[in-house]
C-alpha positions as CSV (number, residue, x, y, z in Angstrom):
1,X,99.8,128.3,-35.0
2,X,96.6,127.7,-33.1
3,X,96.5,126.1,-29.8
4,X,92.8,125.1,-29.4
5,X,91.4,121.7,-30.4
6,X,88.2,121.2,-32.4
7,X,86.2,118.0,-33.3
8,X,84.5,118.4,-36.6
9,X,81.5,116.1,-37.3
10,X,79.5,115.5,-40.4
11,X,75.8,115.0,-39.5
12,X,74.1,112.4,-41.7
13,X,75.2,108.8,-41.1
14,X,77.8,110.1,-38.8
15,X,75.7,111.5,-35.9
16,X,72.3,110.7,-37.3
17,X,71.3,107.3,-38.7
18,X,69.4,109.0,-41.6
19,X,69.6,112.0,-43.9
20,X,68.4,115.0,-42.0
21,X,67.2,116.8,-45.1
22,X,65.0,114.0,-46.4
23,X,63.8,113.1,-42.9
24,X,61.6,116.2,-42.8
25,X,59.7,115.3,-46.0
26,X,56.5,114.2,-44.3
27,X,56.0,117.3,-42.1
28,X,56.8,119.5,-45.0
29,X,54.2,117.6,-47.0
30,X,51.6,117.9,-44.2
31,X,52.2,121.7,-44.1
32,X,51.8,122.0,-47.9
33,X,55.4,122.8,-48.8
34,X,55.9,119.8,-51.0
35,X,53.7,117.4,-53.0
36,X,53.2,113.7,-52.7
37,X,55.7,113.0,-55.6
38,X,58.3,114.9,-53.6
39,X,57.7,112.7,-50.6
40,X,58.1,109.6,-52.6
41,X,61.3,110.9,-54.2
42,X,62.7,111.8,-50.8
43,X,61.9,108.3,-49.5
44,X,63.7,106.8,-52.5
45,X,66.7,109.1,-52.1
46,X,66.8,108.3,-48.4
47,X,66.9,104.5,-49.2
48,X,69.7,105.0,-51.8
49,X,71.7,107.2,-49.4
50,X,71.4,104.8,-46.5
51,X,72.3,101.7,-48.6
52,X,75.1,103.0,-50.8
53,X,76.0,106.5,-49.8
54,X,76.1,109.5,-52.2
55,X,78.9,110.1,-54.7
56,X,79.8,113.5,-56.3
57,X,77.2,113.3,-59.1
58,X,74.5,112.4,-56.6
59,X,75.4,115.2,-54.3
60,X,75.3,117.7,-57.1
61,X,71.9,116.3,-58.2
62,X,70.7,116.6,-54.7
63,X,71.9,120.2,-54.5
64,X,70.0,121.1,-57.7
65,X,66.8,119.2,-56.7
66,X,66.7,120.8,-53.2
67,X,67.5,124.3,-54.6
68,X,64.6,124.1,-57.0
69,X,62.3,122.5,-54.4
70,X,62.7,125.2,-51.7
71,X,62.5,128.2,-54.0
72,X,59.7,130.4,-52.7
73,X,59.3,128.7,-49.3
74,X,58.6,130.9,-46.3
75,X,61.7,130.8,-44.0
76,X,59.7,131.4,-40.8
77,X,57.4,128.5,-41.7
78,X,60.2,126.2,-42.4
79,X,61.9,127.0,-39.0
80,X,58.6,126.6,-37.2
81,X,58.0,123.1,-38.8
82,X,61.5,122.0,-37.9
83,X,61.3,123.2,-34.4
84,X,57.9,121.6,-33.8
85,X,58.7,118.2,-35.4
86,X,62.3,117.8,-34.4
87,X,61.6,115.4,-31.6
88,X,59.4,113.0,-33.7
89,X,61.7,113.1,-36.7
90,X,65.1,113.0,-35.2
91,X,64.3,110.8,-32.1
92,X,65.4,108.1,-32.1
93,X,67.9,108.3,-34.9
94,X,71.0,109.7,-33.1
95,X,73.8,107.2,-32.7
96,X,74.6,106.5,-29.1
97,X,78.2,106.1,-30.0
98,X,78.2,109.7,-31.5
99,X,76.7,111.1,-28.4
100,X,79.3,109.5,-26.2
101,X,82.1,110.7,-28.6
102,X,80.7,114.3,-28.5
103,X,80.6,114.1,-24.7
104,X,84.2,112.9,-24.5
105,X,85.4,115.8,-26.7
106,X,83.5,118.3,-24.6
107,X,84.9,116.8,-21.4
108,X,88.4,117.2,-22.9
109,X,87.7,120.9,-23.5
110,X,87.5,120.5,-27.3
111,X,85.0,122.6,-29.3
112,X,82.4,120.4,-31.1
113,X,81.5,121.6,-34.6
114,X,78.9,120.1,-36.9
115,X,79.2,120.8,-40.6
116,X,76.7,119.3,-43.0
117,X,75.4,119.7,-46.5
118,X,71.9,119.8,-45.1
119,X,70.2,123.3,-44.9
120,X,71.3,125.5,-42.0
121,X,67.7,125.8,-40.7
122,X,67.8,122.0,-40.1
123,X,71.4,121.7,-39.0
124,X,71.5,124.5,-36.4
125,X,68.5,123.3,-34.3
126,X,70.0,119.8,-34.3
127,X,73.3,121.3,-33.2
128,X,71.6,123.1,-30.3
129,X,70.1,119.9,-29.2
130,X,73.4,118.1,-29.4
131,X,75.2,120.8,-27.4
132,X,77.6,121.6,-30.3
133,X,79.6,124.8,-30.1
134,X,78.8,125.6,-33.7
135,X,76.7,124.1,-36.5
136,X,77.2,125.0,-40.1
137,X,74.9,124.0,-43.0
138,X,74.2,124.9,-46.6
139,X,73.0,128.5,-46.7
140,X,70.3,129.6,-49.1
141,X,69.7,133.2,-50.3
142,X,66.7,134.8,-48.7
143,X,64.7,137.6,-50.1
144,X,61.6,139.1,-48.5
145,X,61.5,136.2,-46.0
146,X,61.6,133.5,-48.6
147,X,64.2,131.3,-50.1
148,X,65.1,132.3,-53.7
149,X,66.5,128.9,-54.6
150,X,70.0,130.3,-55.0
151,X,72.7,128.7,-52.8
152,X,75.2,131.0,-51.1
153,X,77.3,128.4,-49.4
154,X,77.1,124.6,-50.2
155,X,78.7,122.8,-47.2
156,X,80.0,119.9,-49.3
157,X,83.4,118.5,-50.3
158,X,86.2,121.0,-50.5
159,X,84.0,123.7,-49.1
160,X,83.9,121.9,-45.7
161,X,87.7,122.0,-45.6
162,X,87.6,125.7,-46.6
163,X,85.2,126.4,-43.7
164,X,87.5,124.4,-41.3
165,X,90.5,126.4,-42.4
166,X,88.6,129.7,-41.9
167,X,87.5,128.6,-38.4
168,X,91.1,127.6,-37.5
169,X,92.3,131.1,-38.4
170,X,89.5,132.9,-36.6
171,X,89.3,130.8,-33.5
172,X,92.8,129.6,-33.1
173,X,92.3,125.9,-33.8
174,X,95.4,123.7,-34.3
175,X,94.0,121.5,-37.1
176,X,96.9,119.0,-36.7
177,X,95.7,118.5,-33.1
178,X,92.0,118.4,-34.2
179,X,89.6,115.6,-35.2
180,X,87.2,115.0,-38.0
181,X,84.5,112.4,-38.4
182,X,82.5,111.6,-41.5
183,X,81.0,108.7,-43.5
184,X,81.5,109.9,-47.1
185,X,84.2,109.7,-49.6
186,X,83.2,113.2,-50.8
187,X,84.5,114.4,-47.4
188,X,88.0,113.2,-47.9
189,X,89.2,116.9,-48.0
190,X,87.6,117.4,-44.5
191,X,89.5,114.4,-43.1
192,X,92.8,115.5,-44.8
193,X,92.5,118.8,-43.0
194,X,93.1,117.4,-39.5
195,X,95.7,115.4,-37.6
196,X,93.1,112.9,-36.4
197,X,90.7,111.8,-39.2
198,X,88.2,109.1,-38.4
199,X,85.9,107.3,-41.0
200,X,82.5,106.6,-39.3
201,X,80.2,104.2,-41.0
202,X,82.2,104.8,-44.2
203,X,80.9,104.1,-47.7
204,X,82.9,101.6,-49.8
205,X,85.2,104.2,-51.3
206,X,86.0,105.9,-48.0
207,X,86.6,102.6,-46.3
208,X,89.2,101.8,-48.9
209,X,90.9,105.2,-48.6
210,X,90.9,104.9,-44.8
211,X,92.5,101.4,-45.1
212,X,95.1,102.7,-47.5
213,X,96.0,105.7,-45.4
214,X,95.8,104.0,-42.0
215,X,92.9,106.1,-40.8
216,X,90.8,104.7,-38.0
217,X,87.3,103.4,-38.9
218,X,84.4,103.2,-36.5
219,X,81.0,101.7,-37.1
220,X,78.0,103.2,-35.2
221,X,74.9,101.1,-34.9
222,X,72.8,102.2,-31.8
223,X,70.3,104.9,-32.7
224,X,68.7,106.6,-29.6
225,X,66.8,109.7,-28.7
226,X,68.6,113.0,-28.0
227,X,68.8,114.3,-24.5
228,X,68.2,116.7,-22.9
229,X,65.3,118.2,-24.8
230,X,65.4,121.9,-25.7
231,X,62.4,124.2,-25.6
232,X,60.8,124.8,-29.1
233,X,61.2,128.5,-28.7
234,X,64.9,128.2,-28.2
235,X,65.3,126.2,-31.4
236,X,63.2,128.8,-33.4
237,X,65.4,131.5,-32.0
238,X,68.5,129.8,-33.4
239,X,67.1,130.2,-36.9
240,X,65.7,133.7,-36.5
241,X,68.9,135.0,-34.8
242,X,70.5,135.1,-38.3
243,X,74.1,136.4,-38.0
244,X,74.1,137.2,-34.3
245,X,74.9,133.7,-33.2
246,X,77.5,133.2,-35.9
247,X,79.3,136.5,-35.0
248,X,79.3,135.6,-31.3
249,X,80.9,132.3,-32.3
250,X,83.6,134.1,-34.3
251,X,83.1,132.8,-37.8
252,X,82.7,136.1,-39.7
253,X,82.8,134.7,-43.2
254,X,79.8,132.4,-42.5
255,X,78.1,135.3,-40.6
256,X,78.2,137.3,-43.8
257,X,76.6,134.5,-45.8
258,X,74.1,133.8,-42.9
259,X,73.0,137.5,-42.9
260,X,72.9,138.0,-46.6
261,X,69.6,139.3,-48.0
262,X,68.9,140.4,-51.5
263,X,66.4,143.1,-52.6
């Protein structure tokens, strides 16, 4: 039985007021990674996601769309764009209430872990800025410095709970003494994995589940800028460090995926 406590956070609509993946559509367009139609589709997807959330079918559709979209992208270029535009894209869309909650967990000696379906090259730099102990995202296969379009690890639904269980075993977390925060019904397995589940800005289905099970519900509504700011080179280093950071943080199964390259 573990003795350490962790606080697991979803990212979009839990910490951030928007979808982190779709938020970068404009800088990706300006740098020639996507076309105008992709920007419009991303804007529409962002609107649907913010107004009604995303169900299982929509999440699977999003997975397939993003997988096809990023195939062939230069990884270093993506990391550079994210690092250089993070301030203008993410600020101000971080919930003040989430920042205060993260600070409270850190003050209590709890590890703060972000786990999101967005790509790891987006999730990790945001995690650095937020002071998270670990940030896990969807991991794409990389060959010759480019995304192949194949997904190694999709941080969604039951896979989040699997990752949390693996972390608990490797880092000694007591999941029954730990916390989880998310907005989506698709993350019910994540909430069921801990002793203290909290529905944050829940979609209609999760709000009903939370009411039925007596889970606390919190509504965040104050987007602000992230502080303190981190040097761009530090954020780029997070992406280019590949498995080194993951190994140092102790999650070897993710490190294997993070380091995977195909010839």
